[in-house]
C-alpha atoms as a printed R data frame, in Angstrom:
   type eleno elety resid chain resno       x       y      z
1  ATOM     1    CA   MET     A     1   0.000   0.000  0.000
2  ATOM     2    CA   LYS     A     2   1.243   3.463 -0.834
3  ATOM     3    CA   THR     A     3   1.335   6.213  1.823
4  ATOM     4    CA   GLN     A     4   3.059   9.576  2.159
5  ATOM     5    CA   ILE     A     5   5.876  10.811  4.322
6  ATOM     6    CA   GLY     A     6   5.026  14.008  6.189
7  ATOM     7    CA   ARG     A     7   6.844  16.367  8.529
8  ATOM     8    CA   TRP     A     8   6.588  16.215 12.319
9  ATOM     9    CA   GLY     A     9   8.705  19.024 13.755
10 ATOM    10    CA   ASN     A    10  12.223  18.483 12.426
11 ATOM    11    CA   SER     A    11  11.555  14.779 11.811
12 ATOM    12    CA   LEU     A    12   9.718  12.857  9.133
13 ATOM    13    CA   ALA     A    13   6.575  10.851  9.881
14 ATOM    14    CA   ILE     A    14   4.609   8.126  8.128
15 ATOM    15    CA   ARG     A    15   0.813   8.094  8.295
16 ATOM    16    CA   ILE     A    16  -0.437   4.605  9.177
17 ATOM    17    CA   PRO     A    17  -3.877   3.715  7.784
18 ATOM    18    CA   LYS     A    18  -6.638   2.842 10.259
19 ATOM    19    CA   TYR     A    19  -7.017  -0.759  9.089
20 ATOM    20    CA   ILE     A    20  -3.335  -1.399  9.906
21 ATOM    21    CA   VAL     A    21  -3.663   0.379 13.263
22 ATOM    22    CA   ASP     A    22  -6.659  -1.825 14.105
23 ATOM    23    CA   GLU     A    23  -5.074  -5.053 12.855
24 ATOM    24    CA   LEU     A    24  -1.872  -4.506 14.864
25 ATOM    25    CA   ALA     A    25  -3.611  -2.927 17.901
26 ATOM    26    CA   LEU     A    26  -1.375   0.147 17.671
27 ATOM    27    CA   THR     A    27  -1.942   3.027 20.080
28 ATOM    28    CA   VAL     A    28  -0.927   6.677 20.273
29 ATOM    29    CA   ASN     A    29   2.492   6.866 21.958
30 ATOM    30    CA   GLY     A    30   2.877   3.094 21.570
31 ATOM    31    CA   GLU     A    31   6.402   1.884 20.872
32 ATOM    32    CA   VAL     A    32   7.646   0.422 17.603
33 ATOM    33    CA   ASP     A    33  10.977  -1.021 16.570
34 ATOM    34    CA   CYS     A    34  12.435   0.578 13.394
35 ATOM    35    CA   ARG     A    35  15.300  -1.053 11.536
36 ATOM    36    CA   LEU     A    36  16.794  -1.472  8.095
37 ATOM    37    CA   GLU     A    37  16.976  -4.935  6.550
38 ATOM    38    CA   ASN     A    38  18.429  -5.338  3.065
39 ATOM    39    CA   GLY     A    39  17.525  -1.737  2.171
40 ATOM    40    CA   LEU     A    40  13.960  -2.010  3.529
41 ATOM    41    CA   LEU     A    41  12.517  -0.025  6.425
42 ATOM    42    CA   ILE     A    42  10.900  -2.480  8.858
43 ATOM    43    CA   ILE     A    43   8.529  -1.035 11.470
44 ATOM    44    CA   GLN     A    44   7.393  -3.600 14.024
45 ATOM    45    CA   PRO     A    45   5.126  -2.935 17.033
46 ATOM    46    CA   ILE     A    46   6.487  -3.600 20.508
47 ATOM    47    CA   HIS     A    47   3.597  -4.830 22.616
48 ATOM    48    CA   GLN     A    48   4.327  -4.370 26.294
49 ATOM    49    CA   LEU     A    49   2.711  -6.586 28.855
50 ATOM    50    CA   GLY     A    50   0.723  -4.670 31.412
51 ATOM    51    CA   LYS     A    51   2.710  -3.535 34.420
52 ATOM    52    CA   TYR     A    52   1.093  -4.361 37.730
53 ATOM    53    CA   SER     A    53   2.252  -4.070 41.298
54 ATOM    54    CA   LEU     A    54   2.342  -7.156 43.494
55 ATOM    55    CA   GLN     A    55  -0.548  -5.702 45.518
56 ATOM    56    CA   GLN     A    56  -2.701  -5.346 42.373
57 ATOM    57    CA   LEU     A    57  -1.996  -8.931 41.337
58 ATOM    58    CA   ILE     A    58  -2.733 -10.331 44.798
59 ATOM    59    CA   SER     A    59  -5.956  -8.338 45.203
60 ATOM    60    CA   GLN     A    60  -7.213  -9.585 41.826
61 ATOM    61    CA   GLU     A    61  -6.361 -13.184 42.739
62 ATOM    62    CA   LEU     A    62  -8.171 -12.886 46.070
63 ATOM    63    CA   GLN     A    63 -11.277 -11.424 44.426
64 ATOM    64    CA   ASP     A    64 -11.481 -14.358 42.026
65 ATOM    65    CA   GLU     A    65 -10.897 -16.984 44.733
66 ATOM    66    CA   LYS     A    66 -13.951 -18.932 45.911
67 ATOM    67    CA   GLU     A    67 -14.057 -21.531 48.649
68 ATOM    68    CA   ILE     A    68 -14.577 -25.062 47.366
69 ATOM    69    CA   ASP     A    69 -16.858 -27.421 49.262
70 ATOM    70    CA   TRP     A    70 -15.147 -30.808 49.200
71 ATOM    71    CA   GLY     A    71 -17.957 -32.472 51.157
72 ATOM    72    CA   GLU     A    72 -17.740 -34.295 54.458
73 ATOM    73    CA   PRO     A    73 -14.459 -35.940 55.523
74 ATOM    74    CA   MET     A    74 -14.184 -39.567 54.442
75 ATOM    75    CA   GLY     A    75 -12.207 -42.332 56.081
76 ATOM    76    CA   GLU     A    76  -9.808 -41.145 58.785
77 ATOM    77    CA   GLU     A    77  -9.335 -37.565 57.520
78 ATOM    78    CA   GLU     A    78  -9.237 -34.811 60.107
79 ATOM    79    CA   TRP     A    79 -10.403 -31.269 59.349
């Protein structure tokens, strides 16, 4: 697909069509890796995993946790 190179301050910018943005789940201020390979410009999205604190992870785990009823003890089990 053909697109144009524009100016962004003192740099050049490439407009990315919406269907590509949607397909690759790109976001404003998202990071991409730019490199040259055999004379081609390769632009590849860098998808970061969400950053969570330990407290956020634990609180989510505890909210999802439900007590399981295993029934009455059988045999010589002690509860």
